[in-house]
N, C-alpha and C positions, 0 to 999 in steps of 0.2 A: 576984332575978332581974332585976331590974330595974338593978341595982350593977353585974352581971357584962356587960350591954348598955352602960352608960354605959362602962364602961370600955373595953368593947370598939372601941367609935365612938370613945374619944379615942384610943385604940393608933392605929387607922386613921388618924385625923385627922394624929396625929403621923409617921408613916410616908410619908403624902403628902406631907406639908412635906418629910421628910428627902428625900426623892428629887426632890422639885421644887428644894431647894437643891444637892443634888449635881450635877443635869443642868446647874445655872448657872454651878455651878463650871467642871464639866466643857468648854461650852459656852465658856466665858470662857477657858480653861487651849490649848483648840485653836485658839481667835480669836490668841491670844499667843504660839503657833507656829508659825500659818501662815507660809510662808515665798513673801512677795512677788518677781513676775517680777524680773530685774535689768532690764529695759527699763523697767518701770515705776518702779521706786528712782530709776532716772536723770532719768524724767520728775519726779518731787518734785522733786526736787533744783533740776533747771532751773527750774524753775515760780520756785521760791525766790528764785534766784537773779536771774531775769530779774524779779521784783518788788521787789527791791532796789538792782537795777539804773540806775533814775532816768530822768530825762527826757534823750534824748539825738537823738531823731530830730524831723524835719521837722514840725508843728503837734503837738509837745509830744506826740508819742509814745513810748512806750517800747518798743511791742512793735506788727508789722505784720500783721493781722488777713489773713487769703489773701481774705473777701471786700471787702475794700479794694483788694487786689492787682487782681483781677477787673476793678473796675472801672478801672484802668486802659488796659486793652486796649480796651474802649469808645471811650472819648477823654480822655487823660490831662490834657488843658487843662482839661475839664469838672470832672473827679476833683479837681484843683489848686484852684479855684475853687469849687467843692463843702467840699473841708476847710477854704480858708480860713475861710470863711464862716462855719462851725461852732466855727471857732477865734476869732473875732472875736465871737459871740455867746455865747459860754462855755468859754472853755477849759480851768476845772473840771472840767467835762463831760467834756471829751478824756481826761483823768487818771481818771475814774470810769469811765471805757468801757473803757480801758485795766485798770483793775483787775478790775473787774467779769467782764472777757472771760477772765482769768487767773483768777479765785476760782470764776465759775460756770461761764463759754465757753457762753453760750445766743448759739443760731443767730441771726442778724439777720431770717432770715425768721420767725420763731416760728411752728414746725410744733410743734405742741401734741397731735395728734390720735392716740393710739395705735394701734403697729404690732400685726398679731396675732401676728408670729413673734418680738416681743421678750422678753425675759426680762430682767425688772424686777430689776435686783440693785443691791449698792453700786458703789463704784468698784473698792475693792480686788479683789470676787467676780468682776467683767467680767475683768478682767486677768489672775487666777488663773485663769479659767475657758479667756481665748483661749490661752494656753499651754500647756494641761494636756495632755501628750503622751498618757496614754491617754482623752482625750474621745473620744468617740463621736457625739455630736452639735454641731455647730455652734454658735458661741454668734452671739446677735445684739443689737445692742442700737442703738436710736434716739438720737441727739444726743451721739456720742460726739466728746470734747476732746480736743486736742493740741496739744503745743507742741514746734518745736523750733529750734535755731540754725543758722543758715547762710550763710556769711560773715560771720559778726562780728553778724548782724542775728536777733534774737527774732520767729519766724513762729509765728502762733499760726492755729487751725480750728477749728470744730464742723462733724462729717460728721453729715448728715439720718439715717443710717444705715450701719452696718455689719456686715460679718458674718464671722467667724472662728473659727479652726480647728486647734488645735494648734500656734500659733505664725505661723500662715499666713492673710493678708489676703486674702480671698476674694472679698468685693465690698464698692462702695461704693455707695450710693444718691443721689443729690440731687433734689429734690423741688422744680419750679418752678409757682406759681399765675401763670396770664395769663389775659388777659382772649381770647386768641385762642392757641389751640395751637400753640407754635413753641417752637423750641431754637437758641443763636444760639452761634458759636464759642466766645463768652466763659464758656458754661454747660460747654463741652468742659476749657477751660482752667482752670476753677476742678475739676472732677471728675479732672484730672490732677492739680492742686498737691495734692488730699487724699491723691492717691493715693503724693505725696512726702513728703507730713508722714507716715503710714503707714509709709514705708518709711526715714527716720528715725526712726521709734519704736521701731526696730528689729524688725519684724514683714519675713515673710518675701512679698513681692511680684510671685513670681515667678509665681502666674496668677490674680492681681489684675483682677477684671472692675469697669470703671468704668457705671455705669446711671445714667444723666438720665430722668428721668418729667418731663413737663410735663402740669399739670391747667387746669381752667378754673377759674378765680377765684370761680368763685360756689358750685364743686364744694368749697372752704376753707372756706367760712363755713358748710356743712353738716355737714362734718367736724370744723370746732368745738364745734356746736351738740349731735352727737349722739355724739360721741367716739368714732369708728369711723373704720376705715380706707376707702379709698374701691374700691368693687365695680369688677373687671375689666371695665366695658362697654362697652370702646372709647372711651371719651370722655376719653383721652387719646391723649398723644404719647409713643412711648417709643425712646430707643435706648442701644446697648450699646458698647463697644470695651474694649480691652485695654489697661493701664495701659501707658504710655511712658514712662519714667524720664529719657530722654537730652532729649525733651520739653518735660517738665514742668520739667528742671532750666534750659534754654536760657533757658525765659520766665519763671521766677524770677530769672535772672542780669540778664536787661534788665531786670525791674519796679525791679530792687535800683540801677540804674545812677541811677535818679532819686533815689531814696530817700538816697544818697551825694553826690547834688550833685555828677555827673559830667555830667549834662546839664539841659538846661530841659524840662518839660513839652510834652512832644508832641500838635499838634493832630491832630484825624480829616481825613482828606480825602474821607468820604463827607457831603455835601453833606445830605443827606437826615437826617442826625442834626444840623446844623447848625440846619435849619430848626426844628425843636420842640425846639430846648435855649433851657431859660433864664436862659442865660449868652451867648447870640450876641454881643448889644451889647458886653458886655464883651471879649469875642474878639476882634471888628474891630478896636475899640478899643487892644489888645494892642500892646504894640512889639516883642514877641518876633516874630522870622521864622520862625523854625521851625514846619512843617509837612509831615507825615513821613508815610510809611506806618506804622500800626503794627502789627507781628508777630505777627499773627492766622493 
């Protein structure tokens, strides 16, 4: 009797192991057979090309992050001084920064709090879900990364949060953490440029909404400690608008004139910005006579 029980137990173990092996093999076959959306394949190829392109831009950069471009619209002269200082301090750090942004694409603002509607998937799964035609529920992702080529330049960015459905980009959300609840023109430019990024990645942006949300800086610390999203208790400033492709395109064309060395850095005409700028003395001593209204 004991021998029969022992044989039965061994048989069950063998069958369980066999089922486990079959399951793993099936999963492996399905993974190898999955078809990646062509826009994602194009992006992967572009990443490879960009990383192999080498240094060819100002300040030793091979790509231009959208987060850097936006700083040009605050005061391009300050932006230039900041980049020059970073280059002098550690030129190698710039190269590492580019490499990191291409491989990891982490956002500059470090938004690490999990959002409740985010689906945690691999990069492949995200793109497949985003373009899946029979998918009923939109796919949401925090820190969505991308790269596109514009007028010969590689432009990269990391979107705080984005929602996709059947190849359409439905929304882009950009989170800001500041001592006072305030949104600026540069935030609107940044959101619009992220829309341009998604458009160039191959998404349908005809219904894309840009959302800007500003939280108090203290709320960010709470979020990092609790790993929770912020409750909608009114302690935030929100704004949304429809993506404007033409406007984003014009802003990028203007910004790239500087990177092409077609002009020198422009100074802001807002005296308030100059009073609190750490480079104000350098700026006053600068021989560059250009002082024009930035295209905000």
